[in-house]
C-alpha positions as CSV (number, residue, x, y, z in Angstrom):
1,M,21.1,12.7,16.7
2,K,23.7,11.2,14.2
3,K,23.6,13.2,10.4
4,T,21.9,11.3,7.7
5,N,22.0,11.0,3.9
6,I,18.2,9.3,3.4
7,L,14.8,11.2,3.1
8,V,11.6,9.3,3.3
9,S,8.8,11.7,1.5
10,G,5.0,10.8,1.8
11,A,6.1,10.3,5.6
12,A,2.8,10.9,7.0
13,G,1.2,8.5,4.9
14,Q,1.1,4.5,4.9
15,S,3.9,3.9,3.2
16,G,5.7,5.8,4.0
17,G,5.0,5.3,7.4
18,L,6.0,1.5,7.4
19,I,9.1,2.8,5.4
20,L,10.3,4.8,8.2
21,R,9.4,2.6,11.0
22,E,11.1,-0.4,9.2
23,L,14.5,1.7,8.7
24,A,13.6,2.7,12.5
25,S,14.2,-1.3,14.1
26,R,17.2,-1.4,11.5
27,Q,19.0,1.9,13.7
28,Q,19.3,3.8,10.7
29,P,18.7,7.3,11.0
30,V,16.3,8.8,8.6
31,R,15.1,12.2,7.5
32,A,11.1,12.6,7.2
33,L,9.4,15.0,5.2
34,A,5.6,16.0,5.9
35,R,3.7,19.1,5.3
36,N,2.2,19.1,8.8
37,I,4.7,17.3,11.3
38,A,2.1,17.6,14.4
39,S,0.0,15.7,11.8
40,A,2.2,12.9,10.6
41,K,3.9,12.1,13.9
42,N,0.0,11.2,15.4
43,G,1.4,11.8,18.7
44,T,4.0,9.6,18.9
45,D,7.8,9.8,18.1
46,I,9.8,7.4,16.6
47,P,13.6,7.6,17.7
48,L,16.1,7.8,14.6
49,I,13.6,9.9,12.7
50,E,14.9,13.7,11.6
51,W,11.3,15.3,11.1
52,I,11.9,18.3,8.3
53,E,8.0,20.3,6.9
54,G,8.1,20.6,3.3
55,D,5.6,21.0,0.5
56,M,6.4,18.9,-2.5
57,L,4.6,20.7,-5.0
58,A,6.9,24.0,-3.3
59,K,9.8,23.2,-4.4
60,D,11.6,26.0,-2.4
61,T,10.1,24.6,0.7
62,L,11.9,21.2,-0.2
63,R,15.4,22.6,0.1
64,P,16.0,22.1,3.7
65,A,14.7,18.4,3.3
66,L,17.2,17.9,0.5
67,E,20.2,19.2,1.9
68,G,23.0,16.9,2.1
69,V,20.6,14.0,1.0
70,E,22.0,11.2,-1.1
71,R,19.7,9.1,-1.5
72,T,15.4,9.3,-1.3
73,I,12.3,7.9,-2.0
74,L,9.8,9.5,-3.8
75,I,5.8,8.7,-2.9
76,S,3.5,11.4,-2.3
77,S,-0.7,11.0,-2.2
78,A,-2.6,9.2,-5.3
79,N,-4.6,12.7,-6.2
80,D,-5.5,15.0,-9.1
81,R,-1.9,16.7,-9.0
82,M,0.3,13.4,-8.2
83,V,2.3,14.3,-12.1
84,E,3.1,17.3,-10.5
85,T,3.4,17.2,-7.9
86,Q,6.1,14.5,-7.5
87,C,7.6,16.2,-11.0
88,T,8.5,19.1,-8.7
89,F,10.3,17.1,-6.0
90,I,12.2,15.6,-8.6
91,D,13.4,18.8,-10.2
92,A,14.0,19.8,-6.4
93,C,16.5,16.6,-6.3
94,K,18.6,17.8,-9.0
95,E,18.9,21.1,-8.1
96,A,19.8,20.1,-4.3
97,G,21.9,16.9,-6.2
98,V,20.6,14.1,-4.6
99,N,22.0,11.3,-6.0
100,H,19.8,8.5,-6.2
101,V,15.7,8.5,-6.6
102,I,13.6,5.3,-5.5
103,K,10.2,5.9,-7.1
104,F,7.7,4.1,-5.4
105,S,5.3,3.5,-8.5
106,G,3.0,0.6,-9.0
107,E,1.6,-2.0,-11.3
108,E,-1.3,-4.4,-11.5
109,S,-1.1,-7.9,-11.4
110,Q,-3.2,-9.0,-14.4
111,E,-1.3,-10.9,-17.1
112,G,-1.7,-8.3,-20.6
113,Y,-3.2,-4.9,-18.1
114,D,-2.7,-1.8,-19.8
115,A,-1.1,0.6,-17.7
116,Q,-2.7,3.5,-19.7
117,Q,-6.4,2.3,-19.5
118,F,-6.1,3.8,-15.8
119,R,-5.3,6.8,-14.5
120,F,-3.1,6.1,-11.8
121,T,-0.7,3.5,-13.2
122,R,-0.6,5.4,-16.4
123,E,0.2,8.7,-14.6
124,H,2.9,7.0,-12.4
125,E,4.5,5.7,-16.2
126,Q,4.5,9.4,-17.1
127,I,6.7,10.1,-13.7
128,E,9.3,7.2,-13.6
129,D,9.6,8.3,-17.5
130,Y,10.7,12.2,-16.2
131,L,12.5,10.5,-13.5
132,E,14.7,8.2,-16.6
133,K,15.2,11.6,-18.5
134,S,16.3,13.9,-15.0
135,G,20.0,12.4,-15.0
136,I,19.4,11.4,-11.9
137,K,20.2,7.5,-11.0
138,W,17.1,5.8,-10.7
139,T,15.3,2.8,-9.2
140,H,11.2,2.1,-9.6
141,L,9.6,-0.3,-7.0
142,R,6.5,-1.6,-8.6
143,P,4.4,-3.6,-6.0
144,S,1.0,-4.9,-7.0
145,Q,-2.5,-4.3,-5.1
146,F,-1.4,-3.7,-1.2
147,M,-3.4,-6.7,0.9
148,Q,-3.9,-3.6,3.1
149,V,-7.2,-2.2,1.3
150,Y,-9.0,-5.7,2.7
151,L,-8.4,-3.2,5.8
152,R,-10.6,-0.5,5.0
153,E,-13.7,-3.3,4.1
154,T,-13.6,-4.5,7.7
155,A,-16.8,-2.3,8.7
156,A,-18.6,-3.4,5.1
157,I,-17.8,-7.1,6.0
158,S,-19.6,-6.1,9.5
159,R,-22.5,-5.3,8.1
160,H,-22.9,-7.4,5.3
161,G,-21.3,-10.8,6.4
162,A,-19.5,-10.3,2.7
163,L,-17.1,-8.7,0.9
164,R,-19.0,-6.7,-1.9
165,L,-17.0,-5.5,-4.8
166,P,-17.3,-5.2,-8.9
167,L,-14.5,-7.6,-9.4
168,A,-16.1,-10.8,-11.1
169,S,-14.4,-14.3,-10.9
170,I,-10.6,-12.4,-11.2
171,Q,-7.7,-13.2,-10.0
172,M,-5.1,-11.0,-8.0
173,S,-1.8,-11.2,-6.6
174,P,-1.7,-8.6,-3.3
175,V,1.5,-8.0,-1.6
176,D,1.6,-6.8,2.1
177,L,2.9,-3.5,1.8
178,R,5.2,-4.0,5.2
179,D,7.4,-6.5,2.5
180,V,7.6,-3.4,0.2
181,A,8.5,-1.3,3.3
182,K,11.4,-4.0,4.0
183,I,12.0,-4.1,0.5
184,A,12.9,-0.1,0.1
185,A,14.3,0.1,3.6
186,S,17.4,-1.9,2.0
187,L,17.3,-0.2,-1.0
188,L,17.4,3.2,1.0
189,I,20.1,2.1,3.3
190,E,22.4,-0.3,0.8
191,G,21.5,1.9,-2.6
192,G,22.2,0.3,-5.8
193,Y,19.6,-1.0,-8.8
194,H,20.2,1.8,-10.6
195,G,18.1,2.0,-13.8
196,R,15.9,-1.0,-12.8
197,S,12.3,-1.5,-12.6
198,L,11.6,-4.1,-9.6
199,R,8.2,-6.0,-9.7
200,I,6.2,-7.1,-6.5
201,T,3.2,-9.2,-6.0
202,G,2.7,-12.0,-3.3
203,P,3.3,-14.9,-3.5
204,E,-0.3,-16.5,-4.4
205,A,-3.2,-15.7,-7.2
206,L,-6.3,-15.8,-5.2
207,S,-9.8,-14.9,-6.1
208,I,-11.5,-12.8,-4.0
209,S,-14.1,-15.5,-3.0
210,E,-10.3,-17.4,-1.7
211,I,-9.6,-14.2,0.1
212,A,-12.8,-14.1,1.8
213,R,-12.3,-17.5,2.3
214,I,-9.6,-16.7,4.4
215,L,-10.7,-14.1,6.4
216,S,-13.4,-16.9,7.3
217,D,-11.2,-19.3,8.4
218,T,-9.1,-16.5,10.1
219,T,-12.4,-14.4,12.1
220,G,-14.3,-17.8,13.1
221,K,-16.8,-16.3,11.3
222,E,-18.3,-16.8,7.8
223,I,-17.5,-14.6,5.4
224,L,-18.6,-14.4,1.6
225,Y,-17.7,-12.5,-1.3
226,V,-21.1,-11.3,-3.2
227,P,-20.1,-9.7,-6.7
228,V,-21.5,-6.4,-7.4
229,S,-21.7,-3.8,-10.2
230,W,-19.4,-0.6,-10.4
231,E,-22.1,1.3,-10.2
232,E,-23.3,-0.3,-6.5
233,R,-20.1,0.0,-5.7
234,K,-19.2,3.7,-6.7
235,T,-22.8,4.3,-5.1
236,A,-21.2,2.6,-1.4
237,L,-17.9,4.8,-2.4
238,A,-19.1,8.3,-2.9
239,A,-21.2,7.9,-0.1
240,T,-17.6,7.9,1.9
241,G,-16.8,10.8,0.4
242,M,-14.4,9.8,-2.4
243,P,-14.0,12.2,-4.6
244,G,-14.8,12.2,-8.3
245,Y,-11.4,11.8,-9.6
246,F,-11.0,9.4,-8.0
247,L,-14.2,7.5,-8.4
248,D,-13.0,8.0,-12.2
249,A,-9.8,6.3,-11.9
250,L,-11.4,3.5,-9.9
251,A,-13.8,3.1,-12.8
252,E,-11.0,2.8,-15.2
253,Q,-8.9,0.0,-13.3
254,T,-12.5,-1.9,-12.6
255,A,-13.2,-2.4,-16.0
256,E,-9.6,-3.1,-17.1
257,R,-9.0,-5.9,-14.3
258,V,-12.3,-7.7,-14.9
259,S,-11.2,-7.6,-18.8
260,K,-8.1,-9.2,-17.9
261,P,-8.9,-11.9,-15.0
262,Q,-5.8,-14.2,-14.9
263,A,-2.8,-12.9,-12.4
264,F,0.8,-13.6,-12.8
265,I,3.4,-14.1,-9.3
266,D,6.7,-12.5,-9.1
267,I,8.6,-12.8,-6.4
268,S,11.9,-11.9,-7.6
269,T,12.2,-8.7,-6.2
270,H,11.6,-10.8,-2.4
271,Q,14.2,-12.8,-3.5
272,L,16.9,-10.0,-4.3
273,F,16.5,-8.6,-0.7
274,D,16.5,-12.1,1.0
275,I,12.5,-11.4,1.9
276,T,10.1,-14.3,3.1
277,P,7.0,-13.0,1.0
278,T,3.6,-12.8,3.0
279,T,0.8,-14.7,2.2
280,F,-2.7,-13.6,2.8
281,A,-3.5,-16.1,5.4
282,Q,0.0,-14.7,7.5
283,F,-1.4,-11.0,7.1
284,A,-4.7,-11.9,7.9
285,E,-3.7,-13.6,11.2
286,Q,-1.7,-10.8,11.8
287,H,-4.2,-8.5,11.2
288,K,-6.9,-11.0,12.9
289,H,-7.6,-7.9,15.7
290,I,-8.4,-5.8,13.3
291,F,-11.3,-7.7,11.2
292,N,-12.3,-9.2,14.8
293,Q,-12.8,-6.1,16.5
294,Q,-15.2,-4.6,13.7
295,I,-17.1,-8.0,13.2
296,L,-17.3,-7.4,17.2
297,M,-19.1,-3.6,17.6
298,Q,-21.3,-4.8,14.4
299,V,-22.4,-7.9,16.9
300,S,-22.3,-5.5,19.8
301,K,-24.2,-3.2,18.2
302,S,-26.9,-5.6,17.1
303,T,-27.2,-6.7,20.2
304,F,-28.2,-3.5,22.0
305,N,-30.4,-2.4,19.2
306,N,-32.6,-5.2,19.7
């Protein structure tokens, strides 16, 4: 395999995986960092990817992954050690002589949203500040809510015929994570945009009722938006095994979102990289098989039980 000077951290996750696939589609060799290669590959091999095991919390394990790397994208799970994990990785990049770190960050799309009111946007800003003071060239990617989060609601939609969320009548401007992956891939290949924070939203400000209508039109099944309380949502999420610290963070996020109901749209970063923003209707159509599969499974179970 051709030598590469590009590294994708967090390669086992959804964001890292989509960036790897985008780079591979452009025939770009890339190094991928994961704690467990077998699990990260999940039984599949993508050409042009050099997999290396390492723990972002253990700086010594990162040396082989960072050797010869000029540019990397910094991604890790949103968990209770995110700040420590990402700052340790930044320190390792500095020691290895990495030239440019692209921080995969985040920004809510509500007008006037206070980042300090939500644990993970607060921590992203803390990490951004640490990176800016490191002496390494930096770029921050700041996407808004991902369209992909609605794929997690398919089972609940099948059970209830509704999106049951504690979001009152607010708007959001969700972005397709695949658009973000295209932007990240271009940055990794071409570099540039040093010292810039790149905001990324979707092309529409949508209420949850409008999102439900789009899903209804796509699936041919009536899907309503049913506003619920945070406590009801918390009970449902806790039943899935979601850890307490994450539930607490989502409580902060929900409260701040509801208090700032209007969303802004900013597709300037799409335009910088000549990417046409994906609409939610396009996203729903492209993932129709997932939404319909869940619905059909539920119908099948109901027929069997009757």
